[in-house]
C-alpha positions, -999 to 999 in steps of 0.1 A, spaced: -388 41 135 -369 12 147 -376 -10 175 -356 -38 195 -384 -68 205 -368 -94 230 -395 -121 232 -388 -157 238 -420 -173 229 -416 -174 194 -454 -172 187 -463 -144 205 -428 -124 191 -438 -135 154 -476 -118 161 -460 -90 179 -434 -83 148 -465 -82 124 -486 -56 143 -453 -35 150 -446 -39 112 -479 -30 102 -478 2 126 -448 12 104 -418 3 125 -391 -14 115 -383 -47 142 -352 -70 153 -361 -98 170 -344 -117 191 -354 -145 216 -330 -143 248 -312 -118 267 -279 -123 255 -286 -113 220 -313 -84 234 -282 -70 253 -256 -75 222 -282 -59 195 -288 -29 218 -256 -25 225 -245 -23 191 -274 -8 172 -293 25 174 -331 17 183 -354 43 192 -373 19 215 -370 -15 229 -397 -40 241 -380 -65 268 -399 -95 281 -384 -102 321 -388 -138 315 -358 -148 290 -329 -174 289 -293 -167 289 -301 -130 310 -339 -122 322 -349 -86 307 -343 -67 341 -306 -83 341 -303 -70 302 -317 -33 311 -293 -29 339 -264 -36 321 -276 -13 291 -284 18 319 -251 9 334 -234 12 299 -250 47 294 -277 35 269 -305 57 272 -328 41 247 -366 39 258 -374 2 275 -410 -15 282 -411 -45 298 -433 -72 292 -438 -100 318 -468 -124 328 -457 -112 367 -483 -84 379 -468 -81 414 -464 -50 428 -425 -60 439 -417 -69 401 -429 -35 382 -411 -19 412 -379 -38 405 -381 -30 366 -388 3 371 -364 8 390 -339 -8 366 -345 22 344 -375 8 324 -398 38 310 -431 17 312 -444 -15 321 -468 -40 308 -483 -76 323 -493 -100 303 -522 -109 285 -523 -77 267 -544 -60 240 -521 -53 211 -539 -14 209 -525 -6 246 -489 -22 234 -487 0 204 -504 30 220 -475 21 252 -447 23 223 -457 56 207 -461 74 244 -427 57 251 -410 71 217 -423 102 223 -404 111 257 -370 100 243 -347 133 242 -353 143 207 -386 152 198 -398 145 169 -431 163 157 -463 142 143 -457 158 113 -426 164 97 -421 193 68 -395 202 45 -402 227 16 -440 225 4 -442 190 14 -453 172 46 -456 138 63 -477 125 89 -462 102 110 -496 92 123 -516 82 94 -480 82 67 -496 106 43 -474 124 21 -488 158 10 -485 191 -5 -511 215 -19 -503 194 -54 -520 159 -43 -512 134 -15 -502 97 -13 -504 72 15 -469 59 17 -462 20 22 -444 8 53 -406 11 37 -412 40 14 -427 56 46 -398 50 70 -372 57 43 -389 92 37 -393 95 74 -352 90 78 -348 116 48 -369 144 60 -353 141 100 -322 142 85 -324 171 57 -292 174 33 -281 148 53 -269 118 31 -280 86 43 -259 52 29 -279 19 15 -263 3 40 -281 27 65 -315 19 50 -308 -12 46 -299 -19 89 -327 6 99 -353 -4 79 -347 -43 68 -332 -51 98 -296 -62 109 -295 -98 95 -316 -88 61 -308 -107 36 -325 -87 12 -306 -75 -19 -291 -43 -16 -307 -25 -50 -341 -31 -31 -332 10 -19 -332 21 -57 -364 7 -63 -382 25 -31 -362 54 -40 -375 55 -73 -410 52 -59 -410 82 -35 -392 104 -63 -423 96 -89 -446 108 -59 -433 140 -51 -434 147 -86 -468 135 -90 -480 160 -59 -451 188 -70 -430 187 -43 -403 217 -44 -379 188 -28 -360 160 -45 -342 128 -32 -304 136 -48 -279 109 -53 -248 112 -44 -229 78 -66 -213 53 -43 -224 73 -11 -260 74 -5 -288 100 -10 -300 136 5 -332 152 4 -329 187 -9 -348 218 -20 -345 219 -58 -332 251 -66 
């Protein structure tokens, strides 16, 4: 899953990005409301975490613009303000949840999980295709033939493939979704992780495989 984090305190932002990535989310981080609005309007996210007190545009202004433009991405507001009226203003603007600072990172992650579960297209915690299953809570890939706990990038790539069976996912889609909008990572890293996943699928006796369409992308298909 991919999140947008808009938090102008860079030290806090860096810490939250580390926590989110540790929980196998990919994250784009921005530091003011204008960038938050630009990213949210032009990218697809599973959830947005917005600080209210930001330069250029505050979080409620960003949220109001998103909802005016029919962007229904779930939004969690963060703020140092804890007054009831501030909470009301944020929720009335279209926020899905509200978390005052300071907060425990465990609670933040629990609220993000709850928020993303409420989106229109429900995704179950256990994804299955053929004889393989992918547990989205503990990142385990398994079948009757064995199991692996996947690393962050492996998990996110396989999650994308299993959420879109038989659909081609391009290398650019993988890069933007997992490595981030502004990533400078070399694109051949996609092939490296595809190779890792293929070896693990073979090792557990999977009856599905990752197929490459030259110059197009990758699909997850049943072995015939």
